[in-house]
C-alpha positions in Angstrom: -52.8 -90.5 -10.9 -50.9 -93.5 -9.6 -47.3 -93.4 -8.5 -45.6 -90.0 -8.6 -42.3 -91.5 -9.6 -41.1 -91.7 -13.2 -38.0 -93.4 -14.5 -36.0 -90.3 -13.6 -37.4 -89.8 -10.1 -40.3 -87.8 -8.6 -42.6 -85.9 -10.9 -41.8 -82.2 -10.6 -45.0 -80.8 -12.1 -48.3 -82.1 -13.3 -50.7 -80.3 -15.6 -54.2 -80.8 -14.3 -57.7 -79.9 -15.5 -59.7 -78.5 -12.7 -63.5 -78.8 -12.9 -66.6 -78.9 -10.8 -69.3 -81.5 -10.5 -72.1 -81.7 -8.0 -70.7 -78.7 -6.3 -67.3 -80.3 -5.6 -63.9 -79.6 -7.1 -62.0 -82.2 -9.1 -58.6 -82.4 -10.8 -57.7 -84.7 -13.8 -54.4 -85.3 -15.7 -54.6 -83.4 -19.0 -52.8 -86.2 -20.7 -56.2 -88.0 -20.8 -58.1 -84.9 -22.1 -58.8 -84.6 -25.9 -60.9 -81.5 -25.9 -63.3 -79.5 -23.7 -66.6 -78.5 -25.4 -69.9 -76.9 -24.3 -72.8 -79.3 -23.4 -74.2 -80.8 -26.6 -77.7 -82.2 -27.5 -77.7 -85.8 -26.2 -79.3 -88.7 -28.0 -80.6 -91.2 -25.4 -79.6 -94.9 -25.7 -81.8 -97.7 -24.4 -80.5 -100.4 -21.9 -77.6 -98.4 -20.5 -76.9 -97.7 -16.8 -78.1 -94.3 -15.4 -74.4 -93.2 -15.5 -74.6 -93.0 -19.3 -76.5 -89.9 -20.5 -76.5 -91.1 -24.1 -74.4 -90.2 -27.2 -73.3 -87.0 -28.7 -71.9 -86.2 -32.2 -68.9 -83.9 -32.2 -67.2 -83.2 -35.5 -68.5 -86.4 -37.0 -67.4 -88.6 -34.1 -69.9 -90.3 -31.9 -69.0 -90.1 -28.2 -70.6 -92.0 -25.3 -71.5 -89.3 -22.7 -70.9 -90.3 -19.1 -72.6 -88.4 -16.2 -69.5 -87.8 -14.1 -71.4 -86.9 -10.9 -73.3 -90.3 -11.0 -70.1 -92.2 -11.8 -68.5 -90.6 -8.8 -71.5 -91.5 -6.6 -72.6 -87.9 -6.2 -76.1 -88.2 -7.7 -77.5 -85.7 -10.1 -75.7 -82.6 -11.4 -76.1 -79.5 -13.6 -74.1 -80.5 -16.6 -72.7 -77.5 -18.4 -69.5 -78.8 -20.1 -68.2 -81.9 -21.7 -64.6 -83.2 -21.3 -63.8 -85.5 -24.2 -61.3 -88.1 -23.1 -58.3 -89.5 -24.9 -58.9 -93.3 -24.5 -57.7 -96.1 -26.7 -60.5 -97.9 -28.6 -63.3 -95.7 -27.1 -64.8 -92.3 -27.8 -66.0 -91.1 -24.4 -66.9 -87.7 -22.9 -67.7 -86.9 -19.3 -70.4 -84.3 -18.5 -69.4 -81.9 -15.7 -70.9 -78.9 -14.1 -68.2 -76.4 -15.1 -64.5 -76.3 -16.1 -62.2 -74.0 -14.1 -59.1 -74.4 -16.3 -55.8 -76.1 -16.7 -53.0 -75.4 -14.2 -49.5 -76.7 -13.7 -49.3 -78.1 -10.1 -46.2 -79.3 -8.3 -46.7 -83.0 -7.9 -45.5 -83.0 -4.3 -48.2 -80.5 -3.2 -51.1 -82.8 -4.2 -50.7 -84.9 -1.1 -53.7 -86.9 0.1 -55.6 -85.3 3.0 -58.2 -86.7 5.3 -59.6 -83.5 6.7 -62.4 -81.3 5.6 -64.6 -83.4 3.3 -66.5 -86.6 2.9 -64.2 -89.5 1.9 -64.2 -90.4 -1.8 -67.0 -92.8 -2.6 -65.3 -94.5 -5.5 -61.8 -96.0 -5.9 -60.7 -93.5 -8.7 -60.9 -90.5 -6.3 -58.6 -89.3 -3.5 -58.8 -86.1 -1.5 -56.0 -83.6 -1.7 -55.1 -80.0 -1.3 -54.1 -77.8 -4.3 -51.1 -75.4 -4.1 -53.4 -72.7 -2.5 -54.6 -75.1 0.1 -58.1 -75.7 -1.3 -59.7 -79.1 -1.1 -59.8 -81.0 -4.4 -60.7 -84.6 -5.4 -57.9 -85.9 -7.5 -58.9 -88.4 -10.2 -56.7 -91.5 -10.8 -57.0 -91.5 -14.6 -56.2 -95.2 -15.0 -58.8 -96.2 -12.4 -61.4 -93.9 -14.0 -60.7 -95.4 -17.4 -61.2 -98.9 -15.9 -64.5 -97.8 -14.4 -65.6 -96.5 -17.8 -64.6 -99.7 -19.6 -66.7 -101.7 -17.1 -69.9 -99.7 -17.9 -71.0 -102.1 -20.7 -70.9 -104.9 -18.1 -73.3 -102.9 -15.9 -75.7 -102.4 -18.8 -75.6 -106.1 -19.6 -76.2 -107.0 -15.9 -79.1 -104.6 -15.7 -80.6 -106.0 -18.9 -80.3 -109.5 -17.5 -82.0 -108.5 -14.2 -84.9 -106.8 -16.2 -85.3 -110.0 -18.3 -85.5 -112.1 -15.1 -88.2 -109.7 -13.6 -90.4 -110.3 -16.7 -90.2 -114.1 -16.7 
């Protein structure tokens, strides 16, 4: 989510999408969400990292489907919904366990906390408490987008490693 200060001062309210993945709760800025859809049939794609489930076709657009739990370092997950992201130059969806909803949240209440959970395993996550005091992992959208843009590099690195193993 980055800095909570805009040109006019502190952010008064954020609109966040709350969802679950691998049994944990996450919050994501809705400005990066295009649409939320049920899980779709997935077409596998060869030579991609395990983070990539494959591709889906939604309304004639092909989306790369990312397994959010694996990207977040949480392992496997039951994937019941897809969050289509609003990204420049890329059609991407993230597979999540379930979507809880969109809520307005006072920006000042999503302070980082260090109690009550495992530390985030990846740089795009930070722990926080929602307005009701429940633990939530807040996703830094810009850092998540950067991680997604780096996925083709991981696939290429994996392909190079496989080629070296066969020589």
